[in-house]
C-alpha positions as CSV (number, residue, x, y, z in Angstrom):
1,M,37.2,209.6,259.4
2,L,33.9,209.5,261.9
3,L,29.7,209.1,260.2
4,P,27.6,211.3,262.4
5,P,25.0,209.2,264.0
6,L,22.3,208.2,262.1
7,S,18.8,210.5,262.8
8,F,16.2,207.9,262.5
9,D,13.5,210.1,261.9
10,R,15.2,211.4,258.7
11,F,16.2,207.0,257.8
12,N,13.5,204.6,256.3
13,F,15.3,201.9,258.0
14,H,13.4,198.4,256.8
15,S,13.1,200.4,253.0
16,T,17.1,200.6,252.9
17,F,17.8,197.5,254.6
18,P,14.4,194.7,253.8
19,M,14.4,192.4,256.6
20,A,15.5,188.8,255.8
21,L,12.9,186.8,257.4
22,R,9.7,187.1,258.9
23,F,8.2,185.0,261.1
24,E,4.1,185.1,261.2
25,V,1.7,183.6,264.1
26,L,-0.9,181.9,262.5
27,G,-2.6,180.0,263.9
28,R,-1.9,179.3,268.7
29,F,-3.7,176.1,271.1
30,N,-2.8,176.1,274.4
31,R,1.1,176.2,273.9
32,A,1.4,175.4,270.1
33,R,1.0,177.3,266.8
34,A,1.3,177.5,263.3
35,A,3.3,180.2,261.4
36,Q,4.9,180.9,258.1
37,L,7.9,181.7,258.5
38,T,9.4,183.8,255.2
39,L,12.8,183.8,253.8
40,P,14.6,185.3,251.3
41,H,13.3,182.4,248.2
42,F,11.1,180.3,250.6
43,V,8.1,180.5,252.6
44,C,8.0,177.7,255.8
45,Q,4.8,176.6,257.2
46,T,5.6,175.0,261.1
47,P,6.1,172.8,262.6
48,L,7.5,171.6,260.3
49,F,10.9,168.5,260.3
50,M,13.9,170.7,260.4
51,P,16.8,167.9,260.0
52,A,20.5,169.3,261.0
53,G,23.2,169.4,259.0
54,A,26.5,168.5,261.3
55,Q,28.5,165.4,261.6
56,G,27.4,164.3,257.8
57,T,23.9,163.6,258.3
58,I,22.2,165.6,255.7
59,K,25.2,166.3,253.5
60,R,25.3,162.5,252.2
61,L,21.2,162.8,250.5
62,A,20.3,164.0,247.7
63,T,17.8,166.7,246.4
64,D,15.0,163.7,245.5
65,Q,15.7,162.2,248.6
66,L,15.0,165.9,251.6
67,E,11.5,166.3,248.9
68,E,10.9,163.1,249.7
69,I,10.7,163.6,254.3
70,G,9.6,166.5,253.4
71,C,12.3,168.4,254.2
72,Q,11.7,172.4,253.5
73,I,14.6,173.9,255.5
74,I,18.1,172.5,256.7
75,L,19.9,173.4,259.7
76,G,23.6,173.9,259.5
77,N,26.4,174.8,261.6
78,T,29.1,176.7,259.5
79,Y,31.5,175.4,261.7
80,H,31.2,171.9,261.8
81,L,30.3,171.7,257.8
82,A,34.1,173.5,257.6
83,L,35.6,171.3,259.9
84,R,34.4,167.8,258.0
85,P,32.8,169.2,254.2
86,Y,32.8,165.5,253.2
C-alpha cells in the first residue's frame, strides 16, 4: 500500500521528530570559532579534544582516565569496532 506524500503545511516535522543534535556558534575570531554542540545526553563546548575509538586506542582506557584527559566525546567507527571488539 502506498502512502500519500506528506504535506508539510499540516505536518510539524520538528515537533514530531525532534533534532538529534544542535550546533550553535557562540563566538568567532578570524577563522576560529567557539561553539556548543548539544546532544540528547550531553552538551559539549568546542573546540574540544575528540579521541578516535577505532584501532583499539581509546577502548582500553577506563572512564576515570578519559575524564582525566578532558574527553567529552569519543569518535567511534562502528565498522572498525565490530571487526576488533577487544
